[in-house]
N, C-alpha and C positions, 0 to 999 in steps of 0.2 A: 583687620589685615594690616593696616598702617602700623599698629603697635608691634606686630610681628616683624615688620621690615625694619623699624627703628631699633628694636632690640637686637635683631640679627646683625645690623651694621655695627653696632657697638661691640657685640661679641666677636665679630670677625676682626675688628680692629684689635681687640684683646688677644686674639689668636695670632695674628700676623706680627704685631708689635706691642707686647705687653708693657714696654717701658712707657708708652703713651698713657696707658691706664694708671700706671704708677705715678706719673707726673700729675694727672688730673686729680688723683686721690690725695695729693698733697706731698708726694715724695720729693718734689722739686724744692721744698723748703730746706732740705738738708744738702748743703753745698758739695761736700766732698764724698758723700756716700751715694752709691747707686743701689738699685734693687739687687737682692741676692739672687743667685741662680735658682735656689729653691722657690723663691717667690715667683720668678718668671715661669718656671715649669708648672707650678701649681695654678697660676693664673691661666695658663694655656689649657690645662686639663679641665678646670672648672668652666672655662669659656666654651669648650667643646661640649661638655655635658649639658650646660644650660642652653646651648644652641639646639641640641637634639631635643631637649625637653620643650623648648619654645615651639618647635615645628611639629612635635608629635602630640602635645597635650593642650596647647592653647587653641581655642576655637577660632575659626575664620571670622 
């Protein structure tokens, strides 16, 4: 159950503010470039999908 909660928190952060995930993954190394709009949208879509998979298929 704790694993579900931790994964869910990270995914919710990715849904609300995908720039944070971009910075954590190393995007902050590039000074004048931000994440593309496509990256932000795809990150939100995959975060929602993974959140659903986490709660539907991971055992308690």
